[in-house]
ZAMARGU-4260 file (C-alpha; in steps of 0.2 Angstrom, whole numbers, plus 5000, padded with zeros to 4 digits):
<rodrens>
0) 4642/5143/5253 | 4647/5132/5239 | 4665/5136/5241 | 4664/5133/5260 | 4658/5115/5257
5) 4672/5112/5244 | 4685/5119/5256 | 4678/5107/5270 | 4679/5092/5258 | 4697/5096/5253
10) 4702/5098/5271 | 4695/5080/5275 | 4704/5071/5261 | 4721/5070/5270 | 4712/5061/5285
15) 4703/5049/5273 | 4719/5044/5265 | 4729/5041/5281 | 4734/5023/5285 | 4720/5013/5293
20) 4732/5001/5303 | 4737/5005/5321 | 4756/5003/5322 | 4755/4998/5340 | 4743/4983/5335
25) 4755/4978/5321 | 4769/4978/5334 | 4759/4967/5346 | 4755/4954/5332 | 4773/4952/5327
30) 4780/4945/5343 | 4791/4929/5345 | 4784/4919/5360 | 4792/4904/5368 | 4781/4889/5367
35) 4782/4871/5375 | 4785/4857/5363 | 4776/4840/5364 | 4789/4834/5377 | 4784/4849/5389
40) 4801/4858/5386 | 4802/4876/5381 | 4806/4879/5362 | 4809/4893/5350 | 4806/4891/5331
45) 4818/4900/5319 | 4811/4900/5302 | 4828/4905/5293 | 4835/4889/5285 | 4853/4894/5288
50) 4850/4895/5307 | 4851/4876/5308 | 4867/4876/5298 | 4874/4890/5310 | 4870/4879/5325
55) 4878/4864/5319 | 4893/4871/5310 | 4897/4889/5317 | 4890/4891/5334 | 4900/4885/5350
60) 4893/4869/5357 | 4880/4870/5371 | 4892/4862/5383 | 4903/4878/5384 | 4889/4888/5392
65) 4880/4887/5409 | 4861/4891/5410 | 4864/4905/5422 | 4876/4913/5410 | 4864/4912/5395
70) 4850/4918/5405 | 4859/4934/5410 | 4865/4937/5392 | 4848/4933/5385 | 4840/4946/5397
75) 4851/4959/5391 | 4850/4954/5372 | 4831/4953/5372 | 4830/4970/5380 | 4842/4977/5367
80) 4832/4968/5353 | 4815/4974/5358 | 4822/4992/5360 | 4828/4991/5342 | 4811/4984/5336
85) 4801/4997/5345 | 4812/5011/5339 | 4812/5004/5321 | 4831/5003/5320 | 4837/4988/5309
90) 4819/4986/5302 | 4826/4976/5288 | 4833/4963/5301 | 4822/4964/5316 | 4804/4961/5311
95) 4796/4956/5328 | 4799/4958/5347 | 4803/4944/5358 | 4793/4939/5373 | 4805/4933/5387
100) 4802/4932/5405 | 4819/4931/5415 | 4810/4924/5430 | 4804/4909/5420 | 4814/4893/5420
105) 4816/4889/5401 | 4830/4877/5403 | 4847/4876/5395 | 4842/4870/5378 | 4830/4885/5376
110) 4842/4898/5383 | 4856/4891/5371 | 4845/4892/5356 | 4839/4909/5360 | 4856/4916/5363
115) 4862/4908/5347 | 4848/4918/5338 | 4857/4934/5342 | 4874/4926/5337 | 4866/4921/5321
120) 4860/4938/5317 | 4877/4945/5320 | 4885/4931/5309 | 4873/4933/5295 | 4868/4951/5295
125) 4883/4959/5304 | 4871/4967/5317 | 4882/4970/5332 | 4873/4969/5349 | 4881/4975/5365
130) 4875/4960/5375 | 4883/4947/5364 | 4899/4940/5371 | 4915/4945/5362 | 4920/4927/5358
135) 4902/4925/5350 | 4902/4940/5340 | 4908/4934/5323 | 4915/4947/5312 | 4914/4944/5294
</rodrens>
């Protein structure tokens, strides 16, 4: 009887040592969501300090894109990004999913900034994304 109790205790140890966090809940918490700024315009915040440099010195100007072109590209790129996030690919680069509704009218400025996030990740980390236009995919 004593051996049976010890055996049951040892059998329960792996369950008590397992991770207490739910991976689905962790993924839900790490999501980039568009928000409206004080002027009522959609905006996205990028916390990487080099992103502003990239926008001002490396990226093509906003005037070279149409809103419909960027919306189409962003729909593809967000889908690809979220696929990488949910599969765990490029975990050292992609730390959150992106909430994006292609039916929402975000405006040219937001669509441009979001598209440049993907171009920036390509520029800084060399992550090639299929939805990124060839002229925006910067090879290092």
